[in-house]
N, C-alpha and C positions, 0 to 999 in steps of 0.2 A: 433568321429567328423562327422558332417553332410556329406554326399557324395558330395554335390554340393557346398560346401564352402571351398575355399582355407585356408590354415592355418593362413595366414596373416589376411584374411578377418574374419575368426572365431574369433581370438583374438580381433579384432577391435570390432566386433559386441557384443562380450561378455562383453567388458568393456563398451561399450555404453548402453547396457542394464542395467547394474548396475547403471550408471549414471541416468537412467530413474527411478530406484526405485527397481529393482529385486536384490536379493542377488546372490552371486557367484553360488551356486547349481541350483537356479531357472534360472538364465540366461543360463547356460550351457544346462539344460534340455530343455529349450524352443528351443534353436538353434538346437538340435537334433531333436526335434519334427517338426520344420520347414522343416528340410531336408528329412523327411519321412512321409509316409501316417499316420501310428499309430503304437503304441508300447504297450506292457505289461509293467507293472511297473518295474519288475525286470529286463527285457530287456534294458529298459531306464536307469536304474541305472548303468548297465555295460557300455553302450555306452557313457553316459554323465559323467562318473566317480564320481557318486554320491554314498555314502555309502548305502548298501542295507536298513539298518535300518532308514535311512532319507529320502527315495525316496517317500514314501506315504505321509510324511508331505510336502515335496516339491510340489508334484503334487496336493495335496489339495489346497495349496496356490496359484499355477498357475491357477487352475480352479476358485478359489474364485476371483482372480484379473482379470479374463477373458482372460487369455493367453492360456488356454488349455480347452478341453472339453472331456467328457467321451463318448465313444462309447460302448454301451453294446451289446455284442454278447454272445458266450459261456463263454468268460472270459472278464473281464473288460479291455478295451483298452483305450488309451489316444491319442488325436491328437491335433495338434496346431490350435488355432484360427488364421485366417488370419491376419498378422501383420498390415495391414492397418486399420483393425478394432480394434484389441486388444489394440494397443498402444495409439491411440487417445482417445479410450473409458476410458482406465485406467487413463490417465492423466487428463481427464475431472472429473472423480470420486475423484481423489486426490485434484483437485482444489476446488471442492465442500466441501470436508471434511476439508481442510485448511481454507477455508473461514468461515465455520461453527465454527472451533476451534477459529479463530481470533475474530469472533463476540461473542463467549462465553467469551474469554478472555476480550474483550473490555467491556462487560457488567459487569463482575466480577470486573474488575479494576476501572470502573467508580464508582461502588457502594463502593468499599473499599477506594478509594481516598476520597469520600464524608465522610465515617465513621471516616477516620483518620484525617480529617482537624480539627475536634475539639479537639482531642488529641494533634495535632500539635500546635494549637493555645495556648492550656493551657500550653504546655511544653515550649513555648517561653517566657511565663511570662508576657503576655500582649503585646500591640503594642509598637515597638521601634520607635525611632525618624524618621526613614526613611521608614517605612513600606509602605508608598505611593509610593515608587520607588523600582523597582526591576530590576536588571541587569540579563539578560538571554542570554546565548550563543548558547545553544543547539537548532537547528532549529525545532526539534519535540516539545520542550517545548514552543518556540515562537508560533508554530501552535496551540497548546492547549490553550494558552492565547488568541489568536486572535479569534478562534472559540468560546470560552467561552463568550468573550465579544459581539461577532456578534450574538450569540444566544440570549442574554440578552438585546440588544439595543431595545429601544422603540420609539425614535423620529428621530434621525438623525445619519448617519454614513458617514464618509468622509474618503479618503485615497489618498495618494501618492503611486502609484504602480510602481515598477521597479524591474527588475531581479537582482540577483537570488531569487527565491521564496521560502519561508517556506511554504506558502499557496498561490497558484495562485488565485487572486480574480475573474478571468475569468473562473475558474474551480472549483467554490465553490458554491453548492446548497444553502448554508446558506445565501449568498447575496440575491439570488432570493427569498428565504423564508422571508427574512426581508422586501424586497420591497413589497412583497404580503401581509404582515400584516401592511402596511401603513407607513413603516419607509423610510424617505427620504434618498436615496443612491446616493453619488456622488463620482466618482472615476476619478483621473487624471492619465494617463498613458503615458509612453515614447514611442513615436511612432515607434522608431527604434527597439523596442522589440517585436513588434507584427508580427506575421506570418499570413497567410491566415486562419488558424483555429481560432486564437483569433479574427480576424476581423469579422468572421461569428458570433462569440459569443457576439460580441458588438451589433450586431442586435438583438439577443435573449434577451439581457438585456434591450435594448431600448423598446422592446415590453412589458416588464412588469414594466416600469417606472423607470429603473436605468439610471441616468444621467452619461454620460463619455465625457471626453474631452481628446484630445491628446496634448502633448507638445514635445519639442525636449529633454529636460533633466530636471530631478528633483534632488534636492540637497540630498535627504534622502528618506527612507521608512517611511510612516506615516500613522496611522489609529486613528481616534478619534471618540468615541462613546458617543452621547448624551451630549457633552460638559462637560464630567465628568471623562472619563478615555480613555485609549488607549495606544499606543506604538509608540515609535521612534526607527527606526533601522538604524545604521550608519555603513558604510563600513569601515572595519579595513584597516588603512592606512599603517600598517606595513608589514603584510604578503602578498605574491604575489598572492595566491589563493583567489578569491573572498569570503569573509566571512563577515556575519553581526553580530553586537552586538546589542541587543535590550534593551531598557530602557521601562520597563512596568509601567505605572503610573496610579494612582487613586487620582487625585488631580484636583479640579475643576478649580483653577486659571491656572495651567499649561495647562490643556486640553483647556481652552478658548483661551490661547494664541496660542497654536498649530492650533486651528480651525481658528483662525484669519490669520495665515500664509497660511493656506489652501485656504481661500477665496481670499486671495491677489493673489495667483497664479491662482486660478480658474477664476477670472476676467481678 
């Protein structure tokens, strides 16, 4: 155990290092190194209670992760990298790695979804009587539908916006991108749901031609794209926790009616 760490602190730091991402042997070895200038590998194994046959693997991992460094003298010695440098740098590398993995998964998933759509359509045996209406409860799936339609919109997009959000329209680059390619974008928002950050974003939207108006309340969540498709989300009246059920529609007549409702509220 390090000389300058009380037993209770040692146990606490040991567990917290494991929460950061080190394994039990790595966390114990790093704490010993923190409390001493430098160690030979086998000396460290004894102090950190790491099996001798494991210590070189543990040290290699600590060096690779940026928690330890090698001091080459007559024999190879190991010392700790200062925690204020080691831990933030390690977490930043982990963040970059996870973001890269997520981007890879998103790219592969998008490609896979497109390839499987044809197989799904064929397996359903053609269009059903209500294929133009789909009920969606999962917020992530609602967000996928919303972003897909927002990406494809060509002429006009209108929305009733109120929390809770599957996608916050004031935090969505696709809205700006639509406006920049000439789509008329109009959003009605509940004024009570806006904080200072959202009010600043309204100014950003105004600068790229997005029209917004504030109202006291809205009856539902609604988005209509090109008067042909969109979604309506209704708050579940039964459960106490706020949750939305969305009806995603691809029907010109229904879309025209919803757009008329929007225009009435807009005026």
